[in-house]
C-alpha angles and dihedrals in degrees: 000000000000114000113218126185118195123195102208127192101154134069101281091212088072094051098038096203092183092067089064104027118055102223092194095056096039134052102236125189123186120203120185141032140344091025093145086086092063122083109244090207091070101037145024113252125205111178111211142150100247095203089062096054120106115202090216096047108036122164109267097251092048092045091053092051093049095043091056102040129110095207131026111196125192119160101167116106095234093048101053097091093042090054092047091052091050090050091052093048094052099029093245115167115251142066118350126211090261090053093049100045097075090058095039111032107069094208093049088047093051093048093049091049090048091053089055093049094245111167108247140142117284111267140186136194105244093250091053091046091055090055095052107024092105089070091063123082111258091236095050110125114238139174123230113203136180108233098225108029128098143207090045090289111161096010117140128188125194148099122321094244092059094040090057089061092049096053098053094096099031124113104248092216094063104050145057134190126222137190111253112239114191119218146088116316117224129189121207117201133183146093137298124199121187089345091304120122106234102167135018138172124178124211135176122224120242101212116346141278087239092058090046089058086052094053107272130120119266130203144151139207128213118243137181107282110266117237091250097049102087094047091046091056096047095042094049095042089051091049090052093041093238110149111155133044143025121325140195112199122185121203132175120217113206128213091275093054095254115144119223125194114245110166141339123208121192094214140059118296119253134238110039096326094115094046094049089046091054092048090053101041106019089237125120105219094198091058095049089047092050092052090053090050088054092052094255130126112259108250108222127186106177095171095110098063112146130213093224121094121231129206138179140203135194136187119216124241111282096026112151103230142142116220096179110143094351091125092057096042094050100029092125092056100042122094092167131008122189121188117178115190092189110033116184114248109246124220089224134013105298136192093199118119086225087072098036127088093206139010142137152160124257135184138211139169088248131002119354092207096105092049092050092047091050094050093048092049091047096055096040099049092064124063106197130116125300113259130190103233105142 
């Protein structure tokens, strides 16, 4: 019987582990959050706050489970390094820390892409930036990023003169600075198997992840794949030595139509990206990704692809909105509508509907951007009480 340990941070109903992993044939242990949605008769459940776990000092029951497992699976962005350290400690097959860093540490990622001549914004480790910042105009727009955070947490954008004040007390080892490139931000999602691109769908953000972290709504709409998209995925994945599994690649296209590499994540995108992807292609990204994590070949049946485009939107925790009647007004656009009168407060910016007061998926023959804009304007122009109408 194969022993599988899963570090879980997301709502398992959205991943549906049991459709890929036979819980009768395998000994499955879940460690993490939201485990009340998993049947304890088919698995061992160890609730834990994953961000508090130390790979070298695990609680005894968690250490025993990890030390004796055949596979340790963690597909959340913030859990990749923790899982890699546990694998190294107990000699579990799978990605090591060195393997994970190029898809997790933003400075390592930038340096690997630079060595492969990938077009990207100029960047500097914070220590290097401090040595040369005087050569940049004081009004030049720059981006300050933490190397190991996610969901745009900690990112700051502004002029060099103001950035120089912000970095005075920062630990140089934890941050990098980038040139700000204006343009439309795209995300490319899909699956790689053996380094080969087997599935890809392009989308364009409506608003930005940075503004979501600051309290604004975020969304994206699917588009026809640009000519440059396939090569961008394979070139960047090769530069980062990422060969198997789901990916979420963010690119910015400037005013001249030139794509620049922003970030690559070796996991499935958050919010409703996977759900919209499945509606479009008929393929569940989580399931293909899980099979790769188990050393299997991702089984892809892309025969159900639809001509419609799908988009999604999500409001962050604490957003001041009024959802009264939105379900009726936009019933022709909605595929899913989720209103949460009591969202759980997240520790960090989160794209989970558990933490969001309002989100949903819409469809259109072409771009969904107008529909998303209309819905966001509708619920933010009124300031009444939240009502469950969808």
